[in-house]
Backbone as ProteinMPNN parsed JSONL, in Angstrom:
{"seq_chain_A": "MEAALEEVGLWYLWHNFRANKISLEEAKKLTDEELSALGVNTIGDRVRLKEKLKESGEG", "coords_chain_A": {"N_chain_A": [[34.882, -14.417, 17.27], [35.263, -15.629, 19.82], [33.454, -15.365, 20.836], [31.111, -17.157, 19.442], [32.119, -19.509, 19.508], [32.15, -19.917, 21.959], [29.73, -20.014, 22.618], [28.422, -22.592, 21.721], [29.46, -24.309, 22.973], [32.664, -24.693, 22.682], [34.772, -23.0, 23.806], [36.845, -23.758, 24.744], [38.595, -23.929, 22.642], [39.712, -21.203, 21.615], [41.907, -20.784, 21.693], [43.543, -22.033, 19.227], [41.946, -21.239, 17.634], [43.063, -18.371, 17.719], [45.578, -18.505, 17.467], [45.878, -19.435, 15.092], [45.312, -17.324, 13.875], [42.703, -16.745, 13.074], [39.593, -15.265, 12.179], [36.228, -14.102, 12.856], [34.403, -13.915, 10.448], [36.554, -15.6, 8.111], [36.756, -17.937, 9.667], [34.242, -19.167, 8.598], [34.652, -19.307, 6.359], [36.16, -22.088, 6.224], [36.539, -25.244, 5.592], [35.376, -28.601, 6.945], [37.727, -30.484, 7.111], [39.655, -28.108, 7.738], [38.329, -26.906, 10.041], [38.847, -29.315, 11.196], [41.433, -29.836, 11.924], [41.417, -27.53, 13.473], [40.408, -28.352, 15.662], [38.407, -28.712, 16.278], [36.376, -31.374, 16.242], [34.063, -33.286, 16.251], [31.018, -34.438, 14.415], [28.952, -33.212, 14.951], [29.953, -31.131, 16.895], [30.965, -29.129, 14.544], [28.915, -28.744, 12.94], [27.536, -27.533, 14.329], [28.754, -25.293, 14.792], [29.344, -24.24, 12.651], [26.727, -23.435, 11.766], [26.337, -21.232, 14.245], [28.06, -19.557, 13.076], [27.091, -19.001, 10.846], [24.989, -17.496, 11.307], [25.456, -15.124, 12.932], [26.38, -14.215, 10.862], [23.675, -12.877, 9.551], [21.209, -10.148, 9.77]], "CA_chain_A": [[34.816, -15.358, 17.073], [35.344, -16.051, 20.665], [31.583, -15.837, 21.504], [30.459, -17.649, 18.711], [32.77, -20.941, 20.345], [31.754, -19.713, 23.763], [28.417, -20.001, 22.514], [28.051, -23.701, 20.814], [30.585, -25.0, 23.935], [33.625, -24.656, 22.299], [35.627, -21.956, 24.338], [38.718, -24.152, 25.063], [39.547, -24.048, 21.671], [39.694, -20.353, 21.802], [44.216, -20.586, 20.894], [43.435, -22.335, 17.895], [41.879, -20.136, 16.003], [43.41, -16.926, 17.422], [47.376, -18.77, 17.189], [45.983, -19.238, 14.088], [44.537, -16.151, 12.981], [41.049, -17.182, 12.031], [38.603, -14.248, 11.942], [35.215, -14.713, 11.971], [34.821, -13.821, 8.967], [37.474, -16.534, 8.12], [35.562, -18.928, 10.07], [32.781, -19.588, 7.939], [34.772, -20.355, 5.238], [36.588, -23.554, 6.369], [35.895, -26.651, 5.65], [35.191, -29.897, 8.322], [38.952, -31.095, 7.499], [40.252, -26.908, 8.387], [37.923, -26.93, 11.313], [38.898, -30.744, 12.462], [42.994, -29.446, 12.365], [41.589, -26.843, 14.624], [40.322, -29.572, 17.399], [36.745, -29.119, 16.329], [36.749, -33.017, 15.676], [32.8, -34.495, 15.91], [30.262, -33.496, 13.48], [27.898, -31.858, 15.892], [30.591, -29.765, 17.16], [30.978, -28.612, 13.316], [27.686, -28.47, 12.157], [26.765, -26.054, 15.45], [29.531, -23.923, 15.292], [28.788, -23.574, 11.338], [24.866, -22.471, 12.007], [26.592, -20.583, 14.848], [28.167, -18.83, 12.722], [25.814, -18.509, 9.578], [23.696, -16.766, 12.49], [26.677, -14.007, 13.098], [26.066, -13.088, 9.376], [22.365, -12.083, 9.463], [20.831, -9.233, 10.821]], "C_chain_A": [[35.058, -16.435, 18.531], [34.07, -16.274, 21.574], [31.165, -16.81, 20.995], [30.57, -19.661, 19.409], [32.031, -20.834, 21.778], [30.477, -20.817, 23.38], [27.727, -21.631, 22.16], [29.559, -24.372, 21.867], [31.951, -24.955, 23.656], [34.717, -23.302, 22.196], [36.602, -22.352, 24.05], [39.373, -24.268, 23.889], [39.474, -22.933, 20.722], [41.303, -20.251, 21.431], [43.897, -20.883, 20.335], [43.074, -21.53, 17.211], [42.562, -18.847, 16.399], [45.147, -17.369, 16.754], [47.293, -18.581, 15.477], [45.84, -18.456, 12.633], [43.413, -16.137, 12.306], [39.913, -16.324, 12.675], [37.192, -14.52, 11.97], [34.5, -15.15, 10.849], [35.025, -15.21, 8.109], [37.111, -17.817, 8.27], [34.903, -19.81, 9.489], [33.055, -19.864, 6.777], [35.747, -21.423, 5.004], [36.101, -24.726, 6.117], [35.779, -27.617, 7.011], [36.874, -29.89, 7.949], [40.053, -29.678, 7.817], [39.85, -27.034, 9.232], [38.136, -28.548, 12.05], [39.921, -30.166, 13.115], [43.091, -28.319, 13.473], [41.101, -27.401, 16.118], [38.299, -29.424, 17.582], [36.401, -30.551, 15.775], [35.436, -33.867, 15.722], [32.175, -33.816, 15.059], [29.377, -33.025, 13.598], [27.786, -31.413, 16.218], [30.696, -28.639, 15.845], [29.983, -28.024, 13.15], [26.524, -27.264, 13.603], [27.581, -25.1, 15.347], [28.989, -23.322, 13.931], [27.297, -22.336, 11.431], [25.677, -21.397, 12.635], [27.25, -19.366, 13.889], [27.908, -18.085, 11.396], [24.818, -17.425, 10.491], [24.554, -15.757, 12.454], [26.341, -13.46, 12.2], [25.173, -12.735, 9.364], [22.636, -11.258, 10.53], [21.487, -7.855, 10.014]], "O_chain_A": [[35.053, -17.664, 18.461], [33.794, -16.985, 22.539], [30.72, -17.647, 21.781], [29.748, -20.549, 19.633], [31.476, -21.717, 22.433], [30.323, -21.99, 23.72], [26.523, -21.788, 22.363], [30.554, -24.835, 21.309], [32.591, -25.26, 24.662], [35.255, -22.768, 21.226], [37.383, -21.774, 23.293], [40.548, -24.636, 23.864], [39.284, -23.09, 19.516], [41.625, -19.308, 20.709], [43.175, -19.93, 20.041], [43.682, -21.051, 16.254], [42.72, -18.078, 15.451], [45.753, -16.762, 15.87], [48.073, -17.976, 14.742], [46.007, -18.597, 11.421], [43.172, -15.64, 11.205], [39.358, -16.747, 13.688], [36.815, -15.24, 11.045], [34.129, -16.248, 10.434], [34.112, -15.83, 7.562], [37.093, -18.683, 7.395], [34.903, -21.017, 9.731], [32.285, -20.458, 6.022], [36.158, -21.707, 3.879], [35.035, -25.066, 6.63], [36.171, -27.163, 8.086], [37.435, -29.088, 8.696], [41.21, -29.969, 8.122], [40.732, -27.421, 9.998], [37.698, -28.882, 13.151], [39.884, -29.888, 14.313], [44.071, -28.047, 14.166], [41.345, -27.006, 17.258], [37.431, -29.764, 18.385], [36.133, -30.577, 14.574], [35.5, -35.03, 15.325], [32.543, -32.671, 14.794], [28.786, -32.403, 12.716], [26.737, -30.818, 16.464], [30.536, -27.438, 16.064], [29.968, -26.794, 13.176], [25.455, -26.656, 13.658], [27.254, -23.994, 15.777], [28.365, -22.262, 13.88], [27.051, -21.143, 11.258], [25.912, -20.469, 11.862], [26.836, -18.222, 14.078], [28.326, -17.001, 10.991], [23.985, -16.67, 9.989], [24.254, -15.216, 11.389], [25.956, -12.294, 12.293], [25.382, -11.573, 9.014], [23.407, -11.243, 11.49], [21.416, -6.742, 10.535]]}, "name": "protein", "num_of_chains": 1, "seq": "MEAALEEVGLWYLWHNFRANKISLEEAKKLTDEELSALGVNTIGDRVRLKEKLKESGEG"}
């Protein structure tokens, strides 16, 4: 999870995900509203993070 956040420039939100015990697999299931509550506030950031999370499950 930390690496995915770092790759999309949201490294500073890692503590929010950690404090809420959000793993990589759990993050893939989060809604836009839940991501916003974690600090991923812009649509662009949410799109980039969702794409990165999707990529992390492939391969």
